[in-house]
N, C-alpha and C positions, 0 to 999 in steps of 0.2 A: 396879364395871364401868366401863371407860372408854368414851368415845364410839365409838371404832372397833369395840370388841367389841359394843356395842349395835347398831350399824349393820351389823355382819357384814362390815365392810370390813377390808382389810389396811393397817396404818399404814406409810407410807413414810418412811424416814429418809435425809436428804441432808446432805452436808457441803459447806461453801463456804470458799474462801479467795481473797484477792486480794493481789497485790504491787504496789508502786508502780513507776513508770517508772525512778526512780533506784535503787531496790533491785535491779532487774534489770541496770541498767548497771554497777553496782558489785558485782554478785553475786560472792561468793567461796565457798570450800569451807565456811567457818563458817556462812554464811547458808543454804547448801543443806542442811547438816546440821541447822540449826535448823528448817527447814521439814519435814525428815523426822521430827524428834522431835515436831513438832506433829501430823503425820499419824498417828504412832504413838499419841499421846495420844487422838486422836479415835477410833481403832479400839479402844483399851483401854476408853474410856468406853462405846462401843457394847456391848462384851462384858459390861461390868459391868451394863448396863441390860437385857441380853438382846435387843439390837436388831440387825437386819441392815442394814448400810449399803448403800443402793441405788445411790448415785452420788455422786461428788465433782465439784462445779462449781468451775472456776477461771477467774479473770480476771487475767492477768499484764500487767505494765507499765502499770498504770493511773496517770493523773495525779491529783493531789489534787482537781482539779475534777470528776473522774468520780465522781458519786454512785452509790450502790448501784443505784438504779433505771435508770441510764443504761448500765450495763455489760452486754455481750451475754450472758455466762453467767448473770449474776444474773437477767436478764429471763427467760432460758430456764427457770431453776429456779423462779421465781415462777409461771411458766405451768404447771409440773407440780404445784404444791402443791394439796392438797385438805385439807379440814377434818380435824384430828387428826394431820396429818403433823408431822415434826420436822426442824428445821434446826440443824446443829451447826457451831460455829466455835471454833477454838482460842483466839482472842483477839478482843477488840472491834475492834482495828485491822486485823484480817484481813477485816472485812466492812464497816466504816464508816470514813469519813474525818473526820467532825467530830461534835461532841456534838448539834447540832440534828438531824442526820440520824438519830442513834440514836433520839431521842424520836419523830420522825416515822415511822420505819420500824417501830419496836416497835408503834405503833398500827395500822399496816397488817397486821403479822403477827397481832395480836390479832383484828382484824376478819375475817381469813381463818380463824381458829381453828387457827393453826399455832404450835407451840412453838418458841422460839428459845433454844438452849442455848449459852452462852458458857463454855468450860471454865475459863478463868482467873478467872471470877467465881463459879464453883461450881455452876452449873446453869442453869435456865430463867429468863429475864428476865420471863416472864409468869406464873410460878407461885411465889407467896410461900412455899409449903411447902418449896421447894428451898433456901431459906435463902441467897439471893444476898446477898453482902456489899455494902451500899451504900457503905461506905468504899472498898472495892475498885472499885466502879463509879465513884466520884468520881475515884479515881486513874486509872482507865482514860480518863475524859473528859479529864483533864489530859494524859495521854500522847498522846491523839489530837491535842490542840492543839499540843503540843510537836513532834510529828512533822510537822504541817502547816508549822510555822515552820522546822524543819530542812530540809524538802523545798524550801521556797521559797529558802532560803539556798543549798542545794546546786545548785539549778537555775540561780540567778543566777551562781554561781561557774563552773558548767559552761559556760554561755553565754559568759562572759568568757574562759574558757580556750579555747573553740572559736574565739573571735575573736582569739586570740593575745595576750591581755592577761597581764601579769605579775601574779601574785596573791600575791607575797611569797615568803620563803624564799630559798634559795641560787639565784643566777642560773645557769641552765643553760649549761654550757660550749658555746661555738659561737654564742651569741646575746648581743646587747646590749639594754638597755632604752631604748626611745625616750621622748622627752618626753611622748608621748601615752599612755604606760603599756603599749604593745605591745612584744612581743619581736620583734626584727629580727635577721637573720643578721649575724654578725661575720665579715667576709671572711677575716681572718687565722686566726681560730680554726676556721672552717669547713674551711680547708685542712688544719689539724691533725686535724680530725675524719676527713677522708678518708684521711689517712695512718694514723690509728689503725685504721680499718676495713680497710685493705689489709694492715696488719701482722697483724691478727687472722686474716684469711683465710690468711695464710702460716703460721698456727699458733703465733705468738709468744705468750708469757705476758704477763699484765698488767704485771708488773714490767719485763719486757724492752721492752714497748711504751712504758711510762712513761719508761724510760731513753732510748729512741730519739727521742722527741718533745720531751723536756725541754731547755730551754736555761737558761743562768745567769740570763737576764732573766725567763724564764717557765718555772719548774719545774712539771711536771705530775705529780701523784701517781698511783699505781696506782688509788686510789679514784676519782679523776676519770675515768681511762680506763674503769673498770668502769661508772660512771654513764653515760658516753657510749655505750658498747656496749649497755647495757640500754635506754637511750632509743631508740636506733636499732632495736633488736629489737622493742620495743613498737610503734614507728611502722610497721615492716614488717608486723607481725601485723595491725594495724588496716587497712592498705591491702588486705590479702588477704581481709578479711571481705566 
């Protein structure tokens, strides 16, 4: 007989997930599908255990510095927890941001008498009979630290890009690279960009536009025309948000 049965209370089962700020900024169909598969895995796990999932708590666009206890939905969930309740998460990185936080938070869950189930680790972190793989736990710790490092690098690059800095790769047509590393408009190429945009509005094909704006001194491929149009479209979409 478990504690809930002994007390005559109903066990509550909650799911939790968080996504990082950069995951949301760069969210695509693959990432959305991945989150849906994680949600399905949680529901399947509940069915296997014969549990009813009471509520899913989500904190989206968290920074790496946002610890579990500082997130709004996480705090709300902790406020609902009673002894014998269960919290389910698909992966360790969907609830914690670094290994020290895991150790600290697991102690808190244990003191509350709440089970914490991490699906990719095989079960409850607080119940040895669930057979949680400690090799997988070590791998998860390493994954948390790698993600923190990647998040920092991505954030620095995004800040540099927002500041107009050139981050390598092909120089975007219409811009030159200043000595300070920033992209500045190239007047001559910007005139060509405007011509490309006007010809596109007239319904010209990429190859027709390429032929119209190319000169013997400066040939412009249809691929360059395509990249210019794509960049202008992306810039237009951002300004409309």
